C-alpha positions as CSV (number, residue, x, y, z in Angstrom):
1,X,0.0,0.0,0.0
2,X,1.3,3.4,-1.0
3,X,1.4,5.7,2.1
4,X,0.9,8.7,-0.2
5,X,-2.6,7.5,-1.0
6,X,-3.6,7.2,2.7
7,X,-5.5,9.9,4.6
8,X,-4.2,11.5,7.8
9,X,-6.7,9.3,9.7
10,X,-5.4,6.2,8.0
11,X,-1.8,7.0,8.8
12,X,-2.7,7.6,12.4
13,X,-4.7,4.3,12.7
14,X,-2.2,2.1,10.9
15,X,1.2,3.5,12.1
16,X,1.1,6.1,14.8
17,X,-1.4,4.7,17.3
18,X,0.1,1.2,17.3
19,X,3.6,2.7,17.8
20,X,2.3,4.7,20.8
21,X,0.6,1.6,22.3
22,X,3.7,-0.5,21.7
23,X,5.7,2.1,23.7
24,X,3.5,1.3,26.7
25,X,1.0,4.2,26.6
26,X,-2.6,3.6,27.7
27,X,-4.5,4.6,24.6
28,X,-7.7,5.0,26.6
29,X,-6.4,6.9,29.5
30,X,-3.3,8.8,28.3
31,X,-4.0,9.6,24.7
32,X,-6.7,12.1,23.4
33,X,-7.0,11.5,19.7
34,X,-9.6,14.1,18.8
35,X,-11.4,16.9,20.4
36,X,-13.5,19.7,19.0
37,X,-12.7,23.4,19.1
38,X,-15.6,25.7,19.7
39,X,-15.6,29.5,19.5
40,X,-15.3,31.2,22.8
């Protein structure tokens, strides 16, 4: 699979998140993947 054809979300799901989990981070308790920004 060509990485250039993947979306940012795909890259995160396939490469970044597994690397963080493998490093020992708790993906549920220590990592916030997405949050919304609302106008003040």
